[in-house]
ZAKOL-713273 format. One line per 8 residues: number of its first residue (from 1); their letters; for each residue x, y, z of N, C-alpha, C. Coordinates in steps of 0.1 Angstrom, whole numbers, plus 5000, padded with zeros to 4 digits. Example, Ala and Ser with C-alpha at 12.3 -4.5 7.8 and 13.67 -1.06 7.14 Angstrom:
2
1 = AS = 5132/4943/5078/5123/4955/5078/5132/4967/5078 ~ 5128/4978/5071/5137/4989/5071/5129/5000/5079
This chain:
261
1 = XXXXXXXX = 9398/4098/8339/9412/4100/8339/9418/4093/8326 ~ 9427/4100/8319/9433/4095/8307/9440/4082/8309 ~ 9441/4074/8298/9449/4062/8299/9463/4064/8301 ~ 9468/4076/8298/9482/4079/8300/9486/4082/8314 ~ 9477/4084/8323/9480/4087/8337/9477/4074/8346 ~ 9487/4069/8353/9485/4057/8361/9476/4060/8372 ~ 9466/4052/8374/9458/4053/8386/9462/4043/8396 ~ 9459/4045/8409/9462/4035/8419/9457/4021/8416
9 = XXXXXXXX = 9445/4020/8410/9440/4007/8406/9449/4000/8396 ~ 9453/4008/8386/9461/4002/8375/9475/3999/8380 ~ 9480/4007/8388/9494/4005/8394/9494/3992/8401 ~ 9484/3989/8409/9484/3977/8418/9484/3965/8409 ~ 9478/3965/8397/9476/3953/8389/9487/3951/8378 ~ 9497/3959/8378/9507/3959/8367/9515/3946/8368 ~ 9519/3941/8356/9529/3931/8355/9542/3937/8358 ~ 9553/3928/8360/9566/3934/8362/9570/3943/8350
17 = XXXXXXXX = 9575/3955/8353/9577/3965/8343/9589/3963/8335 ~ 9588/3965/8322/9599/3965/8313/9607/3978/8313 ~ 9618/3979/8306/9626/3991/8306/9618/4003/8303 ~ 9610/4003/8292/9603/4015/8288/9593/4019/8299 ~ 9586/4009/8305/9577/4011/8316/9584/4017/8328 ~ 9596/4012/8331/9603/4017/8343/9607/4032/8340 ~ 9611/4035/8328/9614/4049/8325/9602/4058/8326 ~ 9591/4053/8322/9579/4061/8323/9575/4063/8337
25 = XXXXXXXX = 9576/4052/8345/9573/4054/8359/9582/4063/8366 ~ 9595/4063/8362/9605/4072/8368/9601/4087/8364 ~ 9596/4089/8352/9591/4102/8348/9579/4107/8357 ~ 9570/4098/8359/9559/4101/8368/9564/4105/8382 ~ 9574/4098/8387/9579/4101/8400/9586/4114/8400 ~ 9592/4118/8389/9599/4131/8388/9588/4142/8387 ~ 9577/4139/8380/9566/4149/8380/9561/4152/8394 ~ 9559/4142/8401/9554/4143/8415/9564/4151/8424
33 = XXXXXXXX = 9577/4148/8422/9588/4154/8430/9588/4169/8426 ~ 9587/4172/8413/9588/4186/8409/9576/4194/8414 ~ 9564/4188/8414/9552/4194/8419/9552/4197/8434 ~ 9557/4187/8441/9558/4189/8456/9568/4199/8459 ~ 9579/4201/8451/9589/4211/8454/9582/4225/8452 ~ 9574/4226/8441/9567/4239/8439/9557/4242/8450 ~ 9550/4232/8455/9541/4234/8466/9548/4238/8479 ~ 9561/4234/8481/9569/4237/8493/9574/4252/8492
41 = XXXXXXXX = 9573/4258/8480/9579/4271/8479/9567/4282/8480 ~ 9569/4291/8489/9559/4301/8491/9557/4309/8478 ~ 9545/4310/8473/9542/4318/8462/9544/4311/8448 ~ 9550/4299/8448/9552/4292/8436/9539/4286/8431 ~ 9536/4288/8418/9524/4283/8412/9525/4269/8407 ~ 9515/4261/8410/9515/4247/8405/9508/4247/8392 ~ 9515/4244/8381/9509/4244/8368/9517/4234/8359 ~ 9511/4230/8348/9518/4221/8339/9531/4228/8334
49 = XXXXXXXX = 9530/4241/8331/9542/4248/8326/9553/4249/8337 ~ 9549/4251/8349/9559/4253/8360/9565/4239/8363 ~ 9558/4229/8363/9563/4215/8365/9573/4212/8354 ~ 9569/4214/8342/9577/4211/8330/9591/4219/8331 ~ 9590/4231/8335/9602/4239/8336/9611/4234/8347 ~ 9605/4230/8358/9613/4225/8369/9620/4212/8365 ~ 9614/4204/8355/9620/4192/8351/9629/4193/8339 ~ 9630/4206/8333/9638/4208/8321/9631/4203/8309
57 = XXXXXXXX = 9618/4202/8309/9610/4198/8298/9602/4209/8292 ~ 9596/4207/8280/9586/4217/8275/9572/4212/8280 ~ 9563/4221/8280/9549/4218/8285/9543/4207/8275 ~ 9545/4209/8262/9539/4198/8253/9545/4184/8256 ~ 9558/4184/8259/9564/4170/8262/9557/4164/8275 ~ 9554/4173/8284/9547/4168/8297/9534/4162/8294 ~ 9527/4167/8283/9514/4162/8280/9514/4147/8276 ~ 9525/4142/8274/9526/4127/8271/9523/4119/8284
65 = XXXXXXXX = 9524/4126/8295/9523/4119/8308/9510/4124/8315 ~ 9507/4136/8315/9495/4142/8321/9488/4151/8311 ~ 9476/4148/8307/9470/4154/8296/9465/4168/8299 ~ 9463/4171/8312/9457/4184/8316/9460/4186/8331 ~ 9456/4198/8335/9460/4202/8349/9453/4193/8359 ~ 9440/4189/8357/9434/4180/8366/9440/4167/8368 ~ 9446/4161/8357/9453/4149/8358/9466/4151/8366 ~ 9472/4162/8364/9484/4165/8372/9480/4165/8387
73 = XXXXXXXX = 9469/4172/8390/9465/4173/8404/9462/4159/8410 ~ 9455/4151/8402/9451/4138/8407/9463/4129/8410 ~ 9473/4129/8400/9485/4122/8402/9492/4126/8415 ~ 9494/4139/8416/9502/4144/8427/9495/4143/8440 ~ 9482/4145/8440/9474/4144/8453/9475/4129/8458 ~ 9473/4120/8449/9473/4106/8453/9487/4102/8459 ~ 9498/4107/8453/9511/4103/8458/9514/4111/8471 ~ 9509/4123/8472/9511/4130/8485/9504/4122/8496
81 = XXXXXXXX = 9492/4118/8494/9484/4111/8504/9491/4098/8507 ~ 9496/4091/8497/9503/4078/8499/9515/4080/8508 ~ 9523/4090/8504/9536/4092/8512/9533/4097/8526 ~ 9523/4105/8528/9520/4110/8541/9514/4099/8550 ~ 9507/4090/8544/9500/4079/8551/9511/4070/8557 ~ 9522/4069/8551/9533/4061/8557/9537/4066/8571 ~ 9536/4079/8572/9539/4085/8585/9528/4083/8595 ~ 9515/4084/8590/9504/4081/8599/9504/4067/8604
89 = XXXXXXXX = 9508/4058/8596/9508/4044/8600/9520/4041/8609 ~ 9531/4048/8607/9543/4047/8616/9539/4052/8630 ~ 9531/4062/8631/9528/4068/8644/9520/4057/8652 ~ 9512/4049/8645/9504/4039/8652/9512/4028/8658 ~ 9524/4026/8652/9533/4015/8656/9538/4018/8670 ~ 9536/4029/8676/9540/4032/8690/9532/4024/8700 ~ 9521/4019/8695/9511/4011/8703/9509/3997/8698 ~ 9506/3988/8706/9505/3974/8702/9492/3972/8694
97 = XXXXXXXX = 9492/3961/8686/9481/3957/8677/9468/3956/8685 ~ 9469/3952/8698/9457/3949/8706/9452/3962/8713 ~ 9457/3974/8708/9452/3987/8713/9448/3995/8701 ~ 9438/3991/8693/9435/3999/8681/9430/4013/8684 ~ 9424/4015/8696/9420/4029/8699/9431/4039/8699 ~ 9442/4035/8706/9454/4043/8707/9461/4044/8694 ~ 9460/4034/8686/9467/4034/8673/9459/4044/8664 ~ 9446/4044/8665/9438/4054/8657/9441/4068/8661
105 = XXXXXXXX = 9441/4070/8674/9444/4084/8680/9458/4089/8675 ~ 9468/4080/8675/9481/4084/8671/9481/4087/8656 ~ 9474/4079/8648/9474/4082/8634/9467/4095/8630 ~ 9456/4097/8636/9448/4110/8632/9456/4122/8638 ~ 9463/4120/8649/9471/4131/8654/9482/4134/8644 ~ 9488/4124/8639/9499/4126/8629/9494/4132/8616 ~ 9481/4129/8613/9475/4135/8601/9474/4150/8604 ~ 9469/4154/8615/9468/4169/8619/9482/4175/8618
113 = XXXXXXXX = 9492/4169/8624/9505/4175/8624/9511/4177/8610 ~ 9508/4167/8602/9513/4168/8588/9505/4179/8581 ~ 9492/4180/8582/9484/4190/8576/9488/4204/8579 ~ 9491/4207/8592/9495/4220/8597/9509/4223/8592 ~ 9517/4213/8590/9531/4216/8586/9532/4216/8570 ~ 9522/4211/8563/9522/4211/8549/9509/4215/8543 ~ 9505/4228/8546/9491/4232/8542/9488/4231/8527 ~ 9498/4234/8519/9495/4234/8504/9493/4220/8500
121 = XXXXXXXX = 9501/4210/8505/9499/4196/8501/9486/4191/8507 ~ 9482/4195/8519/9469/4191/8524/9458/4196/8516 ~ 9459/4209/8512/9448/4215/8504/9447/4208/8490 ~ 9458/4204/8484/9458/4198/8471/9452/4184/8472 ~ 9455/4177/8483/9451/4163/8484/9437/4162/8489 ~ 9433/4171/8498/9420/4170/8505/9410/4181/8503 ~ 9413/4191/8496/9404/4202/8494/9402/4205/8479 ~ 9404/4194/8471/9403/4195/8456/9389/4189/8453
129 = XXXXXXXX = 9380/4197/8448/9366/4193/8446/9364/4181/8438 ~ 9355/4173/8442/9350/4161/8434/9335/4164/8431 ~ 9332/4164/8418/9319/4169/8414/9307/4160/8419 ~ 9308/4147/8418/9297/4139/8422/9301/4124/8419 ~ 9291/4115/8421/9294/4101/8420/9298/4097/8407 ~ 9295/4104/8396/9299/4100/8383/9312/4107/8379 ~ 9318/4115/8387/9330/4122/8384/9342/4112/8382 ~ 9350/4114/8371/9361/4105/8368/9371/4105/8379
137 = XXXXXXXX = 9372/4115/8387/9382/4116/8398/9378/4107/8410 ~ 9366/4101/8410/9361/4094/8421/9369/4081/8423 ~ 9375/4076/8412/9383/4063/8413/9395/4066/8423 ~ 9402/4077/8421/9413/4081/8429/9409/4083/8443 ~ 9398/4090/8445/9393/4093/8459/9390/4080/8466 ~ 9384/4071/8459/9379/4058/8466/9391/4050/8471 ~ 9403/4052/8465/9414/4044/8470/9424/4053/8478 ~ 9419/4064/8484/9427/4072/8492/9434/4064/8503
145 = XXXXXXXX = 9447/4065/8503/9455/4056/8512/9452/4060/8527 ~ 9452/4072/8530/9450/4076/8544/9436/4072/8549 ~ 9426/4074/8541/9412/4070/8545/9411/4055/8547 ~ 9418/4047/8539/9418/4033/8541/9424/4029/8554 ~ 9435/4036/8557/9442/4034/8570/9432/4037/8582 ~ 9425/4048/8581/9417/4052/8592/9404/4043/8593 ~ 9399/4039/8582/9387/4031/8583/9391/4017/8587 ~ 9403/4012/8584/9408/3999/8589/9409/4000/8604
153 = XXXXXXXX = 9414/4011/8609/9416/4012/8623/9402/4013/8631 ~ 9393/4020/8625/9379/4020/8631/9373/4006/8631 ~ 9376/3999/8620/9370/3985/8620/9377/3976/8630 ~ 9390/3978/8632/9397/3970/8642/9392/3973/8656 ~ 9388/3985/8659/9381/3988/8672/9368/3981/8673 ~ 9361/3981/8662/9347/3974/8662/9349/3959/8664 ~ 9359/3953/8657/9360/3939/8658/9366/3935/8672 ~ 9373/3943/8678/9378/3940/8692/9367/3941/8702
161 = XXXXXXXX = 9358/3951/8701/9347/3953/8710/9336/3960/8703 ~ 9327/3953/8696/9317/3959/8688/9309/3970/8695 ~ 9309/3982/8688/9301/3993/8693/9288/3994/8685 ~ 9279/4002/8690/9266/4002/8684/9267/4009/8670 ~ 9260/4002/8660/9260/4008/8647/9245/4008/8642 ~ 9241/4017/8634/9227/4018/8630/9223/4006/8621 ~ 9211/4001/8623/9205/3991/8614/9202/3998/8600 ~ 9202/3990/8590/9199/3996/8577/9185/4003/8576
169 = XXXXXXXX = 9175/3997/8583/9162/4004/8582/9161/4016/8591 ~ 9171/4019/8599/9172/4031/8607/9178/4043/8599 ~ 9184/4040/8588/9191/4050/8581/9182/4057/8570 ~ 9185/4070/8568/9178/4077/8557/9181/4070/8544 ~ 9172/4071/8534/9173/4064/8521/9187/4066/8515 ~ 9191/4079/8514/9204/4082/8507/9215/4075/8514 ~ 9215/4076/8528/9226/4070/8536/9226/4055/8534 ~ 9214/4049/8534/9213/4034/8532/9219/4030/8519
177 = XXXXXXXX = 9216/4038/8508/9222/4035/8495/9237/4037/8495 ~ 9241/4047/8502/9256/4049/8503/9264/4039/8510 ~ 9258/4032/8520/9265/4022/8527/9264/4009/8520 ~ 9254/4007/8512/9253/3994/8505/9261/3994/8492 ~ 9263/4006/8487/9271/4008/8474/9280/4019/8477 ~ 9290/4017/8485/9299/4028/8490/9308/4034/8480 ~ 9310/4047/8480/9320/4054/8473/9332/4058/8482 ~ 9331/4056/8495/9341/4060/8504/9352/4050/8504
185 = XXXXXXXX = 9365/4054/8507/9376/4045/8508/9374/4036/8521 ~ 9369/4024/8519/9368/4015/8530/9366/4001/8525 ~ 9373/3991/8531/9372/3977/8528/9358/3972/8533 ~ 9351/3965/8525/9338/3959/8529/9339/3944/8529 ~ 9350/3938/8526/9350/3923/8526/9348/3918/8540 ~ 9340/3907/8541/9337/3901/8554/9327/3909/8562 ~ 9322/3920/8557/9312/3928/8564/9298/3924/8560 ~ 9291/3918/8569/9277/3914/8566/9268/3926/8563
193 = XXXXXXXX = 9258/3924/8556/9249/3935/8552/9243/3942/8564 ~ 9240/3935/8575/9235/3941/8587/9245/3949/8594 ~ 9258/3948/8590/9269/3956/8596/9273/3968/8588 ~ 9266/3970/8577/9269/3981/8568/9268/3995/8575 ~ 9260/3995/8585/9259/4008/8593/9273/4013/8598 ~ 9282/4004/8598/9296/4007/8602/9302/4018/8593 ~ 9298/4017/8580/9303/4027/8571/9298/4041/8574 ~ 9286/4042/8579/9280/4055/8583/9289/4060/8595
201 = XXXXXXXX = 9293/4052/8604/9302/4056/8615/9315/4061/8609 ~ 9320/4054/8599/9332/4059/8592/9331/4073/8587 ~ 9319/4075/8580/9317/4088/8573/9316/4099/8584 ~ 9309/4096/8595/9308/4106/8606/9321/4109/8612 ~ 9329/4099/8613/9343/4101/8619/9351/4110/8610 ~ 9350/4107/8597/9358/4115/8587/9354/4130/8587 ~ 9341/4132/8587/9336/4146/8588/9342/4153/8600 ~ 9342/4147/8611/9347/4154/8623/9362/4156/8621
209 = XXXXXXXX = 9370/4146/8617/9384/4148/8616/9388/4158/8605 ~ 9382/4156/8593/9386/4166/8582/9381/4180/8586 ~ 9369/4181/8591/9363/4194/8594/9372/4202/8603 ~ 9376/4196/8614/9384/4204/8624/9398/4207/8618 ~ 9404/4197/8611/9418/4199/8606/9418/4210/8595 ~ 9408/4209/8586/9406/4219/8576/9405/4233/8582 ~ 9397/4235/8592/9395/4248/8598/9408/4253/8604 ~ 9416/4244/8610/9429/4248/8616/9438/4252/8605
217 = XXXXXXXX = 9439/4244/8594/9448/4246/8583/9446/4260/8577 ~ 9433/4264/8575/9430/4276/8568/9429/4288/8578 ~ 9431/4285/8591/9432/4295/8601/9418/4301/8605 ~ 9407/4293/8603/9394/4298/8606/9390/4295/8621 ~ 9399/4295/8629/9397/4294/8644/9406/4304/8651 ~ 9403/4307/8663/9412/4316/8671/9426/4309/8671 ~ 9436/4317/8668/9450/4311/8667/9454/4304/8680 ~ 9449/4309/8691/9453/4303/8704/9447/4289/8705
225 = XXXXXXXX = 9435/4287/8700/9429/4274/8700/9436/4265/8691 ~ 9440/4270/8679/9448/4261/8670/9461/4257/8677 ~ 9468/4267/8682/9481/4264/8689/9480/4254/8700 ~ 9469/4255/8708/9468/4246/8719/9463/4232/8715 ~ 9456/4231/8703/9451/4219/8699/9438/4215/8706 ~ 9433/4224/8714/9421/4221/8723/9409/4217/8715 ~ 9406/4224/8704/9394/4220/8696/9396/4207/8689 ~ 9408/4204/8684/9411/4191/8678/9409/4180/8689
233 = XXXXXXXX = 9414/4182/8700/9413/4172/8711/9398/4170/8715 ~ 9391/4181/8717/9377/4180/8720/9369/4173/8710 ~ 9372/4176/8697/9364/4169/8686/9367/4154/8686 ~ 9379/4150/8688/9382/4135/8688/9375/4129/8701 ~ 9377/4135/8712/9371/4129/8724/9356/4128/8724 ~ 9350/4138/8718/9335/4138/8717/9330/4126/8708 ~ 9339/4121/8700/9334/4110/8691/9336/4096/8698 ~ 9344/4096/8709/9347/4083/8716/9334/4075/8720
241 = XXXXXXXX = 9324/4081/8726/9312/4073/8730/9306/4066/8718 ~ 9306/4071/8706/9301/4065/8694/9309/4052/8691 ~ 9321/4051/8696/9330/4040/8693/9330/4030/8706 ~ 9322/4033/8715/9322/4025/8728/9334/4027/8736 ~ 9340/4039/8735/9352/4042/8742/9351/4053/8752 ~ 9339/4056/8757/9338/4067/8767/9346/4065/8779 ~ 9348/4053/8784/9355/4050/8796/9370/4052/8793 ~ 9374/4053/8781/9389/4054/8777/9393/4069/8775
249 = XXXXXXXX = 9383/4078/8778/9386/4092/8775/9399/4097/8781 ~ 9401/4095/8794/9414/4101/8800/9426/4095/8794 ~ 9426/4082/8792/9438/4076/8786/9441/4081/8772 ~ 9430/4081/8763/9432/4085/8749/9435/4100/8748 ~ 9429/4108/8757/9433/4122/8757/9448/4124/8759 ~ 9454/4116/8768/9468/4117/8770/9476/4113/8758 ~ 9471/4103/8751/9477/4098/8738/9477/4110/8728 ~ 9466/4116/8726/9465/4127/8716/9473/4139/8720
257 = XXXXX = 9472/4143/8732/9480/4155/8736/9495/4153/8735 ~ 9499/4141/8738/9514/4138/8737/9517/4138/8722 ~ 9509/4133/8714/9512/4132/8699/9512/4146/8693 ~ 9504/4155/8697/9504/4169/8691/9512/4179/8698 ~ 9519/4175/8709/9527/4185/8717/9538/4190/8708
């Protein structure tokens, strides 16, 4: 990513901004606002030229802030995810801190509701290809705000009542390497090496959540199943035993169904 585009990592470490920096940050915010407005319009194309026109700028002037289309996508996708995650976190607040399972169910249900209601934003943020571990976009993906929320919630469940996690020597070589040197958005501080199998649980959970929501968003399921939410509910409930929550199935199903109603 170009030095002209603020990344989440650099944003977090900034000193108090001067006037010029504040103006620059205001322009980045305006870029995101213009891009999101285009995504909200049916048939509107997201492009550097379209964003510049929406802002009353020329495309060359916009290049001072985002050097190319991919930088635009990265900036907007990160900000979309960050803004949406505030809603996912707010949904969890309906339940007490000592009920992390219900908090997770509320947050992932809010994720689904947002994705179905904002399909173009979901697609930009979560269906934008990342080439591989050396891809420059990986930095942005690794600090995905929503994924950090969900992995924090999974860890809270584990810390309250540890569920079975695979030992390192039980994992395939590639998986073992991935949990010891993770690229996924997850905090590993305080996590002992023998607990790194927890990251494999995180990955499995994300595949289930993203997989079902993506299928619903693009309409690759029977519309009646999408409308009822039954496949989404089933996918979540089938993951509960892996989290040591099999006995909580009736209660958590009620939480999820109420959230997506």
